[in-house]
PyMOL commands that place a pseudoatom at each C-alpha (Angstrom):
pseudoatom trace, name=CA, resn=MET, resi=1, chain=A, elem=C, hetatm=0, pos=[11.086, 56.035, -86.843]
pseudoatom trace, name=CA, resn=ALA, resi=2, chain=A, elem=C, hetatm=0, pos=[9.135, 52.962, -86.845]
pseudoatom trace, name=CA, resn=GLU, resi=3, chain=A, elem=C, hetatm=0, pos=[11.083, 51.377, -90.121]
pseudoatom trace, name=CA, resn=ILE, resi=4, chain=A, elem=C, hetatm=0, pos=[14.461, 52.257, -88.226]
pseudoatom trace, name=CA, resn=ALA, resi=5, chain=A, elem=C, hetatm=0, pos=[12.952, 50.438, -85.028]
pseudoatom trace, name=CA, resn=SER, resi=6, chain=A, elem=C, hetatm=0, pos=[11.766, 47.235, -87.203]
pseudoatom trace, name=CA, resn=GLY, resi=7, chain=A, elem=C, hetatm=0, pos=[14.838, 47.362, -89.083]
pseudoatom trace, name=CA, resn=VAL, resi=8, chain=A, elem=C, hetatm=0, pos=[16.966, 47.244, -85.801]
pseudoatom trace, name=CA, resn=LEU, resi=9, chain=A, elem=C, hetatm=0, pos=[15.378, 44.384, -84.112]
pseudoatom trace, name=CA, resn=ASN, resi=10, chain=A, elem=C, hetatm=0, pos=[15.494, 42.482, -87.406]
pseudoatom trace, name=CA, resn=LYS, resi=11, chain=A, elem=C, hetatm=0, pos=[18.922, 43.239, -87.717]
pseudoatom trace, name=CA, resn=GLN, resi=12, chain=A, elem=C, hetatm=0, pos=[19.661, 41.718, -84.149]
pseudoatom trace, name=CA, resn=GLY, resi=13, chain=A, elem=C, hetatm=0, pos=[17.971, 38.634, -85.078]
pseudoatom trace, name=CA, resn=LEU, resi=14, chain=A, elem=C, hetatm=0, pos=[16.138, 36.269, -82.551]
pseudoatom trace, name=CA, resn=SER, resi=15, chain=A, elem=C, hetatm=0, pos=[17.470, 32.702, -81.137]
pseudoatom trace, name=CA, resn=GLU, resi=16, chain=A, elem=C, hetatm=0, pos=[13.734, 31.404, -80.701]
pseudoatom trace, name=CA, resn=LYS, resi=17, chain=A, elem=C, hetatm=0, pos=[10.263, 31.889, -81.932]
pseudoatom trace, name=CA, resn=ILE, resi=18, chain=A, elem=C, hetatm=0, pos=[8.200, 34.199, -80.812]
pseudoatom trace, name=CA, resn=PRO, resi=19, chain=A, elem=C, hetatm=0, pos=[4.740, 31.957, -79.708]
pseudoatom trace, name=CA, resn=ASP, resi=20, chain=A, elem=C, hetatm=0, pos=[2.027, 35.283, -78.944]
pseudoatom trace, name=CA, resn=PRO, resi=21, chain=A, elem=C, hetatm=0, pos=[1.942, 38.666, -79.300]
pseudoatom trace, name=CA, resn=GLU, resi=22, chain=A, elem=C, hetatm=0, pos=[1.999, 39.530, -75.851]
pseudoatom trace, name=CA, resn=SER, resi=23, chain=A, elem=C, hetatm=0, pos=[5.634, 38.224, -75.749]
pseudoatom trace, name=CA, resn=MET, resi=24, chain=A, elem=C, hetatm=0, pos=[6.319, 40.201, -79.246]
pseudoatom trace, name=CA, resn=ARG, resi=25, chain=A, elem=C, hetatm=0, pos=[5.929, 42.936, -77.480]
pseudoatom trace, name=CA, resn=ARG, resi=26, chain=A, elem=C, hetatm=0, pos=[8.006, 42.141, -74.451]
pseudoatom trace, name=CA, resn=GLU, resi=27, chain=A, elem=C, hetatm=0, pos=[11.322, 41.339, -76.606]
pseudoatom trace, name=CA, resn=ALA, resi=28, chain=A, elem=C, hetatm=0, pos=[10.890, 43.936, -78.741]
pseudoatom trace, name=CA, resn=GLU, resi=29, chain=A, elem=C, hetatm=0, pos=[10.324, 46.776, -75.373]
pseudoatom trace, name=CA, resn=ASN, resi=30, chain=A, elem=C, hetatm=0, pos=[13.459, 44.924, -73.876]
pseudoatom trace, name=CA, resn=GLN, resi=31, chain=A, elem=C, hetatm=0, pos=[15.698, 45.246, -77.216]
pseudoatom trace, name=CA, resn=VAL, resi=32, chain=A, elem=C, hetatm=0, pos=[14.563, 49.046, -77.571]
pseudoatom trace, name=CA, resn=ASN, resi=33, chain=A, elem=C, hetatm=0, pos=[15.398, 49.954, -74.080]
pseudoatom trace, name=CA, resn=HIS, resi=34, chain=A, elem=C, hetatm=0, pos=[18.881, 48.317, -74.427]
pseudoatom trace, name=CA, resn=ARG, resi=35, chain=A, elem=C, hetatm=0, pos=[19.374, 50.091, -77.718]
pseudoatom trace, name=CA, resn=ASN, resi=36, chain=A, elem=C, hetatm=0, pos=[18.201, 53.301, -75.906]
pseudoatom trace, name=CA, resn=ASN, resi=37, chain=A, elem=C, hetatm=0, pos=[20.911, 52.714, -72.799]
pseudoatom trace, name=CA, resn=GLU, resi=38, chain=A, elem=C, hetatm=0, pos=[23.765, 52.582, -75.529]
pseudoatom trace, name=CA, resn=LYS, resi=39, chain=A, elem=C, hetatm=0, pos=[22.893, 55.477, -76.966]
pseudoatom trace, name=CA, resn=GLY, resi=40, chain=A, elem=C, hetatm=0, pos=[24.167, 54.050, -80.443]
pseudoatom trace, name=CA, resn=PRO, resi=41, chain=A, elem=C, hetatm=0, pos=[23.852, 56.432, -83.493]
pseudoatom trace, name=CA, resn=ILE, resi=42, chain=A, elem=C, hetatm=0, pos=[20.997, 56.505, -85.965]
pseudoatom trace, name=CA, resn=ASP, resi=43, chain=A, elem=C, hetatm=0, pos=[23.124, 56.050, -89.445]
pseudoatom trace, name=CA, resn=TRP, resi=44, chain=A, elem=C, hetatm=0, pos=[20.919, 57.882, -92.018]
pseudoatom trace, name=CA, resn=LYS, resi=45, chain=A, elem=C, hetatm=0, pos=[21.626, 56.572, -95.262]
pseudoatom trace, name=CA, resn=SER, resi=46, chain=A, elem=C, hetatm=0, pos=[19.982, 60.084, -96.650]
pseudoatom trace, name=CA, resn=ILE, resi=47, chain=A, elem=C, hetatm=0, pos=[20.413, 64.064, -96.682]
pseudoatom trace, name=CA, resn=ALA, resi=48, chain=A, elem=C, hetatm=0, pos=[17.616, 66.837, -96.848]
pseudoatom trace, name=CA, resn=LYS, resi=49, chain=A, elem=C, hetatm=0, pos=[18.781, 67.926, -100.375]
pseudoatom trace, name=CA, resn=ASN, resi=50, chain=A, elem=C, hetatm=0, pos=[18.782, 64.170, -101.502]
pseudoatom trace, name=CA, resn=ALA, resi=51, chain=A, elem=C, hetatm=0, pos=[15.252, 63.924, -100.491]
pseudoatom trace, name=CA, resn=ARG, resi=52, chain=A, elem=C, hetatm=0, pos=[14.100, 67.215, -101.821]
pseudoatom trace, name=CA, resn=GLY, resi=53, chain=A, elem=C, hetatm=0, pos=[15.151, 66.516, -105.402]
pseudoatom trace, name=CA, resn=LYS, resi=54, chain=A, elem=C, hetatm=0, pos=[13.383, 63.037, -105.283]
pseudoatom trace, name=CA, resn=LEU, resi=55, chain=A, elem=C, hetatm=0, pos=[10.653, 64.348, -103.564]
pseudoatom trace, name=CA, resn=GLU, resi=56, chain=A, elem=C, hetatm=0, pos=[9.843, 67.302, -105.468]
pseudoatom trace, name=CA, resn=ARG, resi=57, chain=A, elem=C, hetatm=0, pos=[6.654, 65.817, -107.368]
pseudoatom trace, name=CA, resn=LEU, resi=58, chain=A, elem=C, hetatm=0, pos=[5.341, 65.315, -104.300]
pseudoatom trace, name=CA, resn=TYR, resi=59, chain=A, elem=C, hetatm=0, pos=[6.391, 68.400, -102.774]
pseudoatom trace, name=CA, resn=PRO, resi=60, chain=A, elem=C, hetatm=0, pos=[6.112, 71.636, -105.374]
pseudoatom trace, name=CA, resn=LYS, resi=61, chain=A, elem=C, hetatm=0, pos=[7.693, 74.890, -104.676]
for i in range(1, 61): cmd.bond("trace and resi %d" % i, "trace and resi %d" % (i + 1))
show_as sticks, trace
zoom trace
């Protein structure tokens, strides 16, 4: 989920440079709250069947 949140923030872009970690945290929190209020869907690029095939060596039967 962290990768999804990071990707969304990256796609939304920032109009200014963030001066410090606290400002970044506030900006990210504002964006997350805004996105959650819109209730936008997640477009999953993979499905369980594909993932099981690709990760079979990590999760043997």
